[in-house]
C-alpha positions in Angstrom: 19.5 -8.7 15.2 17.2 -11.7 15.0 13.9 -12.1 16.9 13.2 -14.8 19.5 10.7 -17.4 18.6 8.3 -16.0 21.1 8.5 -12.6 19.5 7.9 -14.1 16.1 4.9 -15.9 17.4 3.4 -12.7 18.8 3.9 -11.0 15.4 2.4 -14.0 13.5 -0.7 -13.9 15.8 -1.1 -10.2 15.1 -1.1 -10.8 11.3 -3.5 -13.8 11.7 -5.9 -11.7 13.7 -5.9 -8.9 11.1 -6.3 -11.3 8.3 -9.2 -13.0 10.1 -11.0 -9.6 10.5 -10.4 -8.9 6.8 -12.0 -12.2 5.8 -14.9 -11.7 8.3 -15.6 -8.3 6.7 -16.1 -9.9 3.3 -19.2 -11.7 4.5 -22.5 -11.2 2.9 -23.4 -9.3 -0.3 -21.4 -6.1 -0.9 -23.0 -2.9 -2.3 -21.0 0.2 -3.2 -22.4 2.1 -0.1 -21.5 -0.8 2.2 -18.0 -1.0 0.6 -17.2 2.7 0.8 -19.0 3.8 4.0 -19.9 0.5 5.7 -23.6 1.0 5.1 -23.4 4.0 7.5 -23.9 1.5 10.4 -20.7 1.7 12.5 -21.2 2.4 16.3 -19.8 5.6 17.8 -17.0 4.0 19.8 -15.7 2.2 16.8 -15.7 5.3 14.6 -13.8 7.1 17.4 -11.2 4.3 17.4 -10.8 4.3 13.7 -10.2 8.1 13.5 -7.7 7.8 16.4 -5.8 4.9 14.8 -5.7 6.7 11.4 -4.1 9.8 13.0 -1.6 7.9 15.2 0.9 6.7 12.6 4.4 5.4 12.8 5.6 9.0 13.2 3.9 9.0 16.6 5.7 5.8 17.6 9.1 6.7 16.2 9.3 10.4 15.1 7.7 12.0 18.1 9.9 10.2 20.6 12.9 11.0 18.5 12.0 14.7 18.7 11.4 14.6 22.4 14.7 12.8 23.0 16.5 15.6 21.2 14.5 18.7 22.1 12.2 17.9 25.0 8.4 18.1 25.0 8.3 21.0 22.4 5.5 19.2 20.4 3.3 18.3 23.3 1.3 21.6 23.6 0.6 21.7 19.9 -0.8 18.2 20.1 -3.0 19.2 23.0 -4.8 21.6 20.7 -6.6 18.7 19.0 -9.7 18.7 21.3 -10.2 22.4 20.9 -10.2 22.1 17.1 -12.6 19.1 17.3 -15.1 21.1 19.4 -15.8 23.3 16.4 -15.5 20.4 13.8 -17.8 18.1 15.8 -20.5 20.8 16.2 -20.4 22.3 12.8 -18.4 20.5 10.1 -19.5 16.8 10.8 -23.3 17.3 10.6 -22.8 19.6 7.6 -20.9 17.0 5.6 -23.3 14.2 6.5 -26.1 16.3 4.9 -24.3 17.8 1.9 -22.1 15.0 0.6 -22.6 11.3 -0.3 -19.1 9.8 -0.2 -16.4 12.4 -0.8 -15.5 15.7 0.9 -14.7 17.1 -2.5 -18.3 16.7 -3.7 -18.9 19.9 -1.6 -16.3 21.8 -3.6 -17.9 20.6 -6.8 -21.3 21.8 -5.6 -19.9 25.2 -4.5 -17.4 26.0 -7.3 -17.8 23.4 -10.1 -15.9 20.5 -11.4 -12.6 22.4 -11.7 -12.3 23.1 -8.0 -13.4 19.5 -7.2 -10.7 18.0 -9.4 -8.1 20.4 -7.9 -8.8 19.5 -4.3 -9.3 15.8 -5.0 -6.1 15.5 -7.0 -4.2 17.4 -4.4 -5.5 15.0 -1.8 -4.5 11.9 -3.9 -1.0 13.2 -4.4 -0.6 14.1 -0.8 -1.9 10.7 0.4 0.3 8.7 -1.9 3.3 10.6 -0.8 2.4 10.5 2.9 1.8 6.8 2.8 5.2 6.3 1.1 6.7 8.2 4.1 4.7 6.1 6.5 6.0 2.9 4.9 9.6 4.2 4.9 9.6 5.2 8.6 8.0 1.8 9.4 10.6 -0.1 7.4 13.5 1.9 9.0 12.1 1.1 12.5 11.5 -2.6 11.7 15.0 -2.9 10.2 16.6 -1.7 13.4 14.4 -4.0 15.5 14.7 -7.1 13.4 17.3 -6.7 10.7 14.8 -7.4 8.0 15.6 -5.7 4.6 13.9 -2.3 4.0 12.3 -3.1 0.6 11.1 -6.4 1.9 9.3 -4.8 4.9 7.7 -2.1 2.6 6.5 -4.8 0.1 5.2 -7.1 2.8 3.4 -4.5 4.9 2.1 -2.8 1.7 0.7 -5.9 0.0 -0.8 -7.4 3.2 -2.7 -4.1 3.9 -3.8 -3.8 0.2 -5.3 -7.3 0.4 -7.5 -6.9 3.4 -8.5 -3.3 2.5 -9.5 -4.3 -1.0 -11.4 -7.4 0.1 -13.3 -6.1 3.1 -13.7 -2.4 2.2 -14.5 0.1 4.9 -15.8 -2.5 7.4 -12.4 -4.2 7.3 -10.7 -0.9 7.8 -12.8 0.1 10.7 -12.6 -3.1 12.7 -8.9 -3.7 12.0 -8.3 -0.1 13.1 -10.0 -0.9 16.4 -7.7 -3.8 17.1 -4.6 -1.9 15.9 -5.5 1.1 18.1 -5.6 -1.1 21.1 -2.3 -2.8 20.3 -0.7 0.6 19.6 -1.9 1.9 23.1 -0.6 -1.3 24.8 2.7 -1.0 23.0 3.2 2.6 24.1 2.3 1.7 27.7 4.7 -1.2 27.9 7.5 1.0 26.5 6.9 3.7 29.0 6.6 1.2 31.8 10.0 -0.3 30.8 11.5 3.1 31.1 9.9 4.2 34.3 10.9 1.0 36.1 14.2 0.4 34.3 16.5 -1.8 36.6 19.5 0.0 35.0 18.5 3.1 36.9 18.6 1.4 40.3 15.1 2.6 41.5 11.6 3.1 40.1 11.2 6.5 38.4 14.9 7.3 38.6 14.9 7.8 34.9 12.5 10.7 35.3 14.9 12.4 37.6 17.7 11.9 35.0 15.4 13.3 32.3 14.7 16.4 34.4 18.4 17.0 34.9 18.9 16.6 31.2 16.4 19.4 30.6 14.1 17.3 28.5 10.9 17.9 30.4 10.5 21.5 29.2 7.8 22.6 26.8 10.2 24.5 24.6 10.8 28.2 24.3 7.8 30.5 24.6 9.7 33.6 23.5 7.5 35.8 21.3 9.4 38.2 19.0 9.7 39.0 15.3 12.2 36.2 15.1 9.4 33.7 15.9 8.2 34.1 12.3 11.3 35.2 10.4 14.2 33.1 11.7 14.4 29.8 9.7 16.1 28.1 12.7 13.5 29.2 15.2 11.6 26.4 16.9 9.5 28.2 19.5 6.4 26.6 20.8 4.3 29.4 19.4 5.4 28.5 15.9 4.5 24.9 16.3 1.2 25.7 17.9 0.3 27.8 14.9 1.4 25.2 12.4 -0.3 22.3 14.2 -3.6 24.2 14.7 -3.8 24.7 11.0 -2.8 21.1 10.3 -5.4 19.7 12.7 -8.1 22.0 11.2 -7.2 20.9 7.6 -7.0 17.3 8.5 -10.3 17.1 10.5 -12.3 19.4 8.3 -11.1 18.7 4.7 -9.2 15.4 4.4 -11.2 12.6 2.9 -9.6 9.9 5.0 -11.1 11.6 8.1 -14.3 12.9 6.5 -15.1 9.3 5.4 -15.1 8.3 9.0 -17.8 10.8 9.8 -20.0 9.3 7.1 -19.8 5.7 8.4 -21.5 6.5 11.7 -25.2 5.6 12.4 -26.3 9.2 13.0 -25.2 12.8 13.0 -25.0 12.8 16.8 -22.9 9.6 16.8 -20.5 11.0 14.2 -20.0 14.3 16.1 -19.4 12.5 19.4 -17.0 10.1 17.6 -15.0 13.0 16.3 -14.5 14.5 19.7 -13.9 11.2 21.5 -11.2 10.4 18.9 -9.4 13.6 19.9 -9.7 12.7 23.6 -8.2 9.2 22.8 -5.3 10.8 20.8 -4.2 13.1 23.6 -3.0 10.4 26.1 -1.4 8.5 23.2 0.6 11.6 22.2 1.5 12.2 25.9 2.7 8.7 26.4 5.0 8.6 23.4 6.4 12.1 23.8 7.0 11.5 27.5 8.6 8.1 26.7 10.8 9.9 24.1 11.9 12.5 26.8 12.6 9.7 29.2 14.9 8.1 26.6 17.2 11.0 27.2 17.3 10.2 30.9 17.8 6.5 30.2 20.7 7.0 27.9 22.3 9.4 30.3 22.7 6.6 32.8 26.2 5.3 33.5 27.2 2.3 31.3 24.3 2.9 28.7 25.5 3.5 25.2 23.3 6.1 23.4 22.2 5.8 19.8 24.3 7.3 17.0 21.3 9.4 15.8 18.6 11.0 17.8 15.8 10.0 15.4 16.6 6.4 15.9 16.5 6.6 19.7 13.2 4.7 20.1 14.0 1.8 17.7 17.5 1.5 19.2 16.0 1.3 22.7 13.4 -1.3 21.7 16.0 -3.4 19.9 18.4 -3.5 22.8 16.4 -3.2 26.0 12.9 -4.7 25.5 12.4 -8.2 27.0 11.5 -11.2 24.9 7.7 -11.3 24.2 7.2 -7.6 24.8 9.5 -6.9 21.9 7.2 -8.9 19.6 4.2 -6.9 20.9 6.0 -3.6 20.3 6.9 -4.7 16.7 3.3 -5.5 16.2 2.4 -2.1 17.6 4.7 -0.4 15.1 3.1 -2.4 12.3 -0.3 -1.6 13.6 0.5 2.1 13.6 1.5 1.9 10.0 -1.2 -0.4 8.7 -4.1 1.5 10.3 -2.9 4.6 8.5 -2.3 2.9 5.2 -5.6 1.0 5.1 -7.6 4.1 6.0 -5.8 6.2 3.4 -6.1 3.5 0.7 -9.8 3.2 1.3 -10.2 7.0 1.0 -8.1 7.0 -2.2 -10.3 4.3 -3.7 -13.4 6.3 -2.7 -12.1 9.6 -4.2 -11.0 8.0 -7.5 -14.4 6.2 -7.8 -16.7 9.0 -6.7 -14.9 12.1 -7.9 -13.5 10.8 -11.2 -15.1 7.5 -12.4 -18.7 8.5 -11.6 -18.1 12.0 -13.1 -17.4 10.4 -16.5 -19.7 7.3 -15.9 -22.6 8.7 -13.9 -24.9 5.8 -14.9 -22.4 3.1 -13.9 -24.0 0.1 -12.1 -23.5 -0.6 -8.4 -21.4 -3.6 -9.4 -19.2 -1.5 -11.7 -18.6 1.0 -8.8 -17.7 -1.7 -6.5 -15.2 -3.2 -9.0 -13.8 0.2 -9.7 -13.2 0.8 -5.9 -11.3 -2.4 -5.5 -9.1 -1.8 -8.6 -8.4 1.8 -7.4 -7.4 0.7 -3.9 -5.0 -1.9 -5.4 -3.6 0.7 -7.8 -3.2 3.3 -5.0 -1.5 0.7 -2.9 1.0 -0.3 -5.6 1.8 3.4 -6.2 2.4 3.8 -2.4 4.9 0.9 -2.4 6.8 2.5 -5.4 6.7 5.9 -3.7 8.2 4.4 -0.5 11.0 2.7 -2.4 11.8 6.0 -4.1 11.8 7.8 -0.8 14.3 5.4 0.9 17.2 7.5 2.1 20.4 7.3 0.2 23.9 8.1 1.3 24.0 11.6 -0.1 20.3 12.4 0.0 18.8 15.1 2.2 17.2 14.0 5.5 13.8 12.4 4.9 11.9 14.8 7.1 13.3 17.8 5.1 12.0 16.3 1.9 8.7 15.6 3.7 8.2 19.2 4.7 9.2 20.6 1.3 6.9 18.3 -0.7 4.0 18.5 1.7 4.0 22.3 1.4 3.6 21.9 -2.3 0.9 19.2 -2.1 -1.3 21.0 0.5 -2.0 23.6 -2.2 -4.2 25.9 -0.1 -6.9 23.3 0.3 -8.1 24.6 3.7 -8.2 28.1 2.2 -10.5 26.9 -0.6 -12.8 25.1 1.8 -13.0 28.2 4.0 -13.7 30.4 0.9 -16.7 28.3 0.1 -17.9 27.6 3.6 -17.4 31.0 5.2 -18.5 33.4 2.5 -21.6 33.8 0.4 -19.9 36.0 -2.3 -17.2 33.5 -3.4 -17.6 32.5 -7.1 -16.2 29.9 -9.4 -14.0 32.4 -11.2 -12.7 33.7 -7.8 -11.9 30.1 -6.9 -9.8 29.7 -10.0 -8.0 33.0 -9.4 -7.3 31.9 -5.8 -5.9 28.6 -6.9 -3.6 30.2 -9.5 -2.3 32.8 -7.0 -1.7 30.1 -4.4 0.3 28.0 -6.9 2.5 30.9 -7.8 3.0 31.9 -4.2 4.0 28.4 -3.1 6.4 28.0 -6.0 8.0 31.4 -5.2 8.2 30.7 -1.5 9.8 27.3 -1.9 12.4 28.5 -4.4 13.4 31.5 -2.3 12.9 30.5 1.3 15.9 31.2 3.5 16.9 27.8 4.7 17.5 26.1 1.3 17.2 28.9 -1.2 17.3 27.9 -4.9 17.1 31.4 -6.4 17.8 34.8 -5.0 15.3 37.1 -6.6 15.9 40.0 -4.3 12.3 39.8 -3.2 12.5 36.5 -1.4 10.2 34.7 1.0 11.1 36.2 4.4 9.5 33.9 6.9 10.2 30.5 8.5 9.6 27.8 5.9 7.1 26.1 8.2 4.8 29.0 7.4 4.7 28.4 3.7 1.8 26.0 3.8 -0.1 28.2 6.3 0.4 31.3 4.1 -0.7 29.3 1.0 -4.1 28.8 2.6 -4.4 32.5 3.4 -3.3 33.5 -0.1 -5.9 31.3 -1.7 -8.7 32.5 0.6 -7.8 36.2 0.3 -7.2 36.4 -3.5 -10.2 34.2 -4.2 -12.5 36.4 -2.1 -11.2 39.6 -3.7 -11.5 38.2 -7.2 -15.0 37.1 -6.5 -16.0 40.6 -5.3 -14.4 42.4 -8.3 -15.0 39.9 -11.1 -18.2 38.3 -10.0 -19.1 35.0 -11.7 -21.0 31.8 -11.2 -22.5 31.0 -7.8 -24.9 28.0 -7.2 -28.5 28.9 -6.9 -28.7 27.5 -3.3 -25.4 29.0 -2.2 -26.8 29.7 1.3 -27.2 26.0 1.9 -23.5 25.4 1.1 -22.2 28.0 3.6 -22.0 28.3 7.4 -24.9 30.7 7.1 -27.2 28.0 5.9 -26.6 25.3 8.5 -30.3 25.4 9.7 -31.4 24.9 6.1 -29.0 22.1 5.6 -30.2 20.4 8.8 -33.8 20.4 7.4 -32.7 19.0 4.1 -32.8 15.3 3.3 -29.5 13.4 3.5 -28.0 12.5 0.1 -27.9 8.9 -1.0 -25.3 7.2 -3.1 -26.9 7.3 -6.5 -26.6 10.5 -8.5 
């Protein structure tokens, strides 16, 4: 389908606004600290918005409604766990990072376990982010293709290059302030979609779609049956399983991922950073609720007489937008889909540039000038963006390929690599050593390879002793394996521990609070 001139104008105004913010962010002299962490001068409310906009990706706009359309509100309760995770993160993790690291979360692993652990976690993060950004661009292109008819590779290239340009030029300031605008547009887009469903004239009366949704059984929170099958049945999708998986995912994301940790570092103070982390979770919850409830209401809408449902459940939201959103609002919704993608891509590209500069370039060139660091950051952001575009093109679904989300789950399990387990090993224990860290990493790698090759849903090898649990648990078990084997190896093998190990654990929080905050220069 082709867009109306009014819709195209709305989309053009969105791109012009984002470009204007990107140009504005280039004002004045740039230092490495201002480029990577915005001079640690961003107000609390803006930090909260940028964290929220980073987390709310195209998956929230397209994937979550598609799941709710098919299975009801099964993912709602797991997403409501975010504020509870953030209570601990905001109180403990955020101030700890602001006192222990300068730019990168993986500096902490380097201080605790040495350069090997730092390279392992930072490389895992880079691989995971490039892959995840590729998925984000693919889901965005698929949605925009349904809405506008624009060619998939063209959408990926256009969104990718535009985001690279303003992120590379303006640095973290451009990312933060464009995220604020994109977060607002995303919220408005979700509210307009939900309003269109609740007051659909096709239903004959306001809120009639909700009644149809109830009759279709899509307002349930899923099965809460608790039995051994909850963990062992590969087809099991109980709410308990999703709650466990998402609780670990939220903890890993908010406590260890650089693209979130970097947001903690841009705030003006420890208190502002902690408050921003919690406020971002509060902002995320209504967004999750709106999009999931809208997805469930799609089932009621398409159950109405005379309404043709989409051929595939995953495309329910784009199909509805393309065929039932009025002129003008469709342009805003397309802008919201683009905003969801670009806020995630810009944030992740900024963090990729920070990690490559801080964890790799400065390791080999510790005496590099501020200008060289700044140049390196821009080059790395550009390189990361180009790799993301290539990854997205490679991930485009083909006729005989497995569903995209199956590949996402499989590859993400590999790339997570027990990172949360390694951070917990360093943060929660005094006895963990560098040698124990390496043993844990090796055991985790072997375990994940075995589990993926022998898991029951898509088994590659039958070794007799196969992974017996639901494949969703592979990543969770990987964190536990790394933590457990790393701790045991540390106890039995001993090895190197930093002199001030207390300061680098949960037991030394008071000492860390009294220590001076690190600057940028080594």
